[in-house]
C-alpha positions in Angstrom: 0.0 0.0 0.0 1.0 3.6 -0.6 1.7 5.5 2.6 2.7 8.6 0.9 6.2 8.6 2.4 8.5 11.5 1.9 11.7 11.0 -0.1 13.7 11.0 3.2 11.4 8.4 4.7 11.7 6.1 1.7 15.5 6.5 1.8 15.5 5.3 5.5 13.6 2.1 4.3 15.9 1.7 1.3 19.1 1.9 3.5 17.7 -0.6 6.0 16.6 -2.9 3.3 20.1 -3.0 1.8 21.6 -3.7 5.3 19.0 -6.5 5.8 19.6 -8.1 2.5 23.4 -7.9 2.3 24.5 -8.0 5.9 21.7 -9.6 8.1 20.0 -12.3 6.1 23.2 -14.1 5.1 24.4 -14.7 8.7 21.2 -14.5 10.8 21.0 -18.2 11.3 24.6 -18.4 12.4 24.1 -15.4 14.8 21.1 -17.1 16.3 22.7 -20.6 16.7 25.9 -19.2 18.2 24.3 -16.4 20.2 26.7 -13.8 18.7 26.0 -10.2 19.3 25.7 -8.3 16.0 28.3 -5.8 16.7 29.5 -5.4 13.1 25.9 -5.0 11.8 25.2 -2.3 14.4 28.5 -0.5 13.3 27.0 -0.6 9.8 23.7 0.7 11.1 25.6 3.5 12.9 27.6 4.3 9.9 24.4 4.7 7.9 23.2 7.3 10.5 20.3 5.4 11.6 20.8 6.0 15.3 20.5 9.7 14.5 16.8 9.2 13.8 16.1 9.1 17.6 18.0 12.3 18.4 17.3 16.0 17.9 19.3 18.0 15.5 21.0 20.1 18.3 22.8 17.0 19.4 24.0 15.7 16.1 20.7 13.8 15.4 18.4 14.1 12.4 15.5 15.6 14.2 13.1 13.1 12.9 10.4 11.3 15.1 9.2 7.9 16.3 7.5 7.4 12.8 10.9 7.3 11.1 12.4 5.1 13.9 9.3 2.7 13.3 10.2 2.5 9.5 13.8 1.7 10.3 12.9 -0.9 13.0 10.2 -2.5 10.8 12.6 -3.1 8.0 15.4 -4.4 10.2 12.9 -6.7 11.9 12.0 -8.1 8.5 15.5 -9.5 8.4 16.3 -10.4 11.9 14.5 -9.5 15.1 17.8 -9.8 17.2 19.4 -7.0 15.1 16.3 -4.8 15.3 16.0 -5.4 19.1 19.6 -4.4 19.7 19.1 -1.3 17.6 15.7 -0.3 19.2 17.0 -1.0 22.7 19.8 1.4 22.3 17.2 4.1 21.4 15.1 3.2 24.3 18.2 3.5 26.6 18.8 7.1 25.7 15.1 8.3 25.3 15.0 9.2 29.0 17.9 11.6 28.5 16.2 13.2 25.5 12.9 13.4 27.4 14.0 14.7 30.8 17.8 15.1 30.8 19.4 18.5 31.3 21.4 20.4 28.8 24.8 19.2 30.0 23.7 15.5 30.0 22.3 15.9 26.5 25.6 17.5 25.2 27.8 14.8 26.9 25.9 11.7 25.9 23.7 12.2 22.9 26.3 13.0 20.2 28.2 9.6 20.8 24.9 7.8 20.9 23.8 9.4 17.7 26.9 8.3 15.8 26.4 4.7 17.0 29.8 4.7 18.5 28.3 4.1 21.9 25.2 1.9 22.6 22.7 2.4 25.4 20.4 0.2 27.5 17.3 0.8 29.6 17.4 -0.6 33.2 14.0 -1.0 34.8 13.2 -4.6 35.3 14.2 -6.5 38.4 13.9 -10.1 39.7 10.8 -9.1 41.8 9.6 -6.1 39.6 8.5 -6.9 36.1 4.9 -5.9 35.3 4.9 -4.2 38.7 7.5 -1.6 37.6 6.7 0.5 40.7 8.0 -2.3 42.9 11.7 -1.9 42.1 14.1 -2.6 45.1 17.4 -1.1 43.6 18.3 1.8 45.9 20.1 5.1 45.4 21.2 6.8 48.5 22.6 10.3 48.4 25.9 10.8 50.1 27.4 14.2 49.6 28.0 14.9 46.0 27.3 11.2 45.0 24.5 8.6 44.9 25.4 5.2 46.1 23.6 2.5 43.9 22.9 -1.0 45.1 20.7 -3.6 43.6 20.2 -5.9 40.6 18.5 -5.3 37.2 17.4 -8.4 35.2 16.8 -9.3 31.6 18.3 -6.1 30.3 18.7 -5.9 26.5 22.2 -4.8 25.4 23.4 -5.6 28.8 27.2 -5.8 28.9 27.5 -4.5 25.3 26.0 -1.0 25.9 28.3 1.9 27.1 25.4 4.1 28.7 22.7 2.7 31.0 19.6 4.6 32.2 18.9 3.0 35.6 15.8 3.5 37.7 16.3 3.2 41.5 14.5 4.1 44.7 15.6 7.3 46.4 12.7 7.3 48.8 11.0 3.9 49.2 8.4 5.2 51.5 6.8 7.1 48.6 6.3 4.0 46.5 6.6 4.6 42.8 6.8 8.5 43.5 10.1 7.7 45.3 11.9 6.4 42.1 14.5 8.3 40.4 16.3 7.9 37.1 20.2 7.8 36.7 22.8 7.6 34.0 25.4 4.9 34.6 28.4 4.2 32.4 30.1 0.9 31.7 33.3 0.6 33.7 32.2 2.5 36.8 33.5 1.0 40.1 30.8 -1.2 41.5 29.0 -1.9 38.3 29.2 -5.5 36.9 27.3 -7.7 34.7 25.7 -11.2 35.3 25.7 -14.0 32.8 24.5 -13.7 29.3 20.9 -15.3 29.2 20.3 -18.3 27.1 17.0 -17.4 25.5 14.3 -19.1 23.3 14.4 -16.4 20.7 16.2 -13.3 19.8 19.3 -15.2 20.7 21.9 -12.9 19.1 20.8 -10.0 21.2 22.6 -9.7 24.5 20.4 -10.0 27.7 22.2 -9.8 31.0 21.8 -8.9 34.7 23.2 -5.6 35.8 24.7 -5.8 39.3 25.3 -2.7 41.4 27.5 -3.0 44.6 28.1 0.5 46.2 28.4 2.0 42.7 29.1 5.7 43.2 27.3 8.2 40.8 28.1 11.8 40.6 25.0 13.7 41.6 24.9 15.3 38.2 24.0 11.8 36.8 20.5 12.0 38.1 17.9 12.6 35.2 15.4 15.2 36.1 14.8 15.4 39.8 14.4 12.9 42.6 11.0 11.2 42.5 10.5 11.7 38.8 11.8 8.3 37.8 8.6 6.4 37.3 7.1 9.3 35.3 10.2 9.4 33.1 10.0 5.6 32.6 6.3 5.7 31.6 6.9 8.7 29.3 9.7 6.7 27.6 7.7 3.5 27.2 4.6 5.5 25.8 6.9 6.7 23.1 8.8 3.6 22.4 5.9 1.0 22.3 4.9 1.8 18.6 8.4 0.7 17.7 7.8 -2.7 19.3 4.6 -2.8 17.2 6.9 -2.0 14.2 9.1 -4.9 15.2 6.0 -7.1 15.0 5.0 -5.8 11.6 8.4 -6.3 10.2 8.8 -9.8 11.6 5.5 -10.8 10.3 6.2 -9.3 6.9 9.3 -11.3 6.7 7.5 -14.5 7.6 4.7 -13.8 5.1 7.2 -13.3 2.3 8.9 -16.6 3.1 5.6 -18.5 3.3 4.4 -16.9 0.0 7.6 -17.9 -1.8 7.5 -21.3 -0.4 3.9 -21.8 -1.4 4.7 -21.2 -5.0 7.5 -23.8 -5.2 6.3 -26.5 -2.8 4.3 -29.1 -4.7 1.8 -31.7 -3.3 -0.6 -33.8 -5.5 1.3 -32.6 -8.5 0.5 -28.9 -8.0 1.9 -26.0 -6.0 0.3 -25.7 -2.6 -0.6 -22.1 -3.4 -3.3 -23.5 -5.7 -5.1 -25.0 -2.6 -7.8 -22.7 -1.1 -6.9 -23.7 2.6 -3.3 -22.2 1.9 -4.5 -19.2 -0.1 -6.9 -18.2 2.7 -4.1 -18.5 5.3 -2.0 -16.2 3.1 -4.8 -13.8 2.7 -5.5 -13.6 6.4 -1.8 -13.1 7.1 -1.4 -10.3 4.6 -4.6 -8.6 6.0 -3.3 -8.8 9.6 0.0 -7.4 8.7 -1.5 -4.4 6.8 -3.9 -3.7 9.6 -1.2 -3.8 12.3 1.0 -1.5 10.0 -1.7 1.0 9.8 -2.2 1.1 13.6 1.5 1.4 14.3 2.0 4.2 11.8 -0.9 6.0 13.1 0.2 5.7 16.7 3.7 6.8 15.8 2.5 9.9 14.1 0.2 10.8 17.1 3.3 10.4 19.3 5.2 12.8 17.0 2.3 15.3 16.9 3.2 16.1 20.6 -0.1 15.0 22.0 0.3 14.1 25.7 -2.5 11.6 26.0 -0.9 8.7 24.0 -0.8 5.8 26.5 -3.9 4.0 25.1 -3.0 4.2 21.5 0.6 3.3 22.1 -0.5 0.2 24.1 -2.9 -0.8 21.3 -0.2 -0.6 18.7 2.1 -2.8 20.7 -0.5 -5.4 21.8 -2.2 -5.7 18.4 1.0 -5.9 16.3 2.7 -8.3 18.6 -0.2 -10.6 18.8 -0.4 -10.5 15.1 3.2 -11.4 14.7 2.9 -14.4 16.9 -0.1 -15.6 14.7 1.5 -14.9 11.4 4.7 -16.6 12.2 2.9 -19.7 13.5 0.8 -19.7 10.3 4.1 -19.4 8.2 5.5 -22.4 10.0 2.2 -24.3 9.2 2.5 -23.5 5.5 5.9 -24.9 5.5 4.7 -28.0 7.2 7.5 -30.3 8.5 10.1 -28.2 6.9 9.0 -25.2 8.8 9.9 -27.0 12.0 13.4 -27.4 11.0 16.1 -24.9 11.7 17.2 -25.1 8.2 14.3 -22.8 7.3 13.9 -19.2 8.7 10.3 -19.4 9.8 11.2 -21.7 12.8 13.4 -18.9 14.2 10.9 -16.2 13.3 8.3 -18.1 15.4 10.6 -18.3 18.4 11.5 -14.7 18.0 8.0 -13.4 17.8 7.1 -14.6 21.4 9.2 -11.9 23.1 7.2 -9.1 21.5 4.2 -10.2 23.7 6.4 -9.9 26.8 8.9 -7.2 26.7 8.3 -3.5 27.2 5.1 -4.5 29.2 3.3 -7.7 28.7 0.3 -7.7 26.5 -1.8 -8.5 29.6 -0.5 -5.2 31.2 -1.2 -3.4 27.8 -4.8 -4.5 27.8 -5.2 -3.2 31.4 -3.7 0.2 30.3 -6.3 0.3 27.3 -9.2 -0.8 29.4 -8.6 1.6 32.3 -8.1 4.5 30.1 -11.3 3.6 28.2 -13.3 3.3 31.3 -12.0 6.5 32.7 -12.2 8.7 29.5 -14.6 6.8 27.1 -14.0 7.3 23.4 
């Protein structure tokens, strides 16, 4: 379909498609099997200025919006969700600095992140605080000109590979979620270590690790915003980033649909291609319709975010939950069209189905997204 993209927006897609076809697809199976972080591909992405899409022009970015980020993320996800996740997670990591950082923080960190020379990560989830993001236990205690950080973050994408981490910790536990604050932590700081790399079902080439803080001393200048603003910063960040998770679902499903369509043309049963069977044709039709519907919702949500509208939580959650559920269904159908071959690692749809599951879990489970949508609907109506 024609989305009336500008020349610049089409160029973003073309650049990502070239990276996907030439750099990602030839090695995606190997990266998955060996759990190799796609560092060289991310350098290629950085060299193509794609990290600049997140960042304002004043800090060496391109001054584009979430819509352009979604275009890039969708196309990278069409090739490999691990690569797209590593790319998008870096953007998620520095969004809090863009949203609430002071001028000195933005000048210090954003240019290096814009170039792709440094990667970022977002540290909110803990062993006892997943969906209950307000239940974090990591503490930051002010001592003179420093905050002393203690605690553990779990399942952090880009953990160990990123250079800059936005970490959420309690500065006043008595206030509950209003006692959380956000901090910038750099790799290599004393008292900051990494746990083992997780062995995951899907997105196996992306790095997922624990972050461990033992009396990690942060300069007071590393707080983002003010004490007590952490939970608000986290929610603002996720409201803006969730359409990009939807874009991951759209891209992954598009890739699976393309694989299934090509296979249906060449696979023969009963002396004819399986694409001639109505049962298969109807599956393909449903898959294509679902992908296009999700794409429309994601693009709309991204444009509303970019418009500056403040009340975006419901639409952002809708774009994430619908597109990720769709991706799970479409990749499952792609495996079904491949039949026994689809269950084998030799064919890419097996990996795509494994990868799709995480989209229903990270950046807020789809059950939590449905609560966000329903509560907002009950409170405000249409």
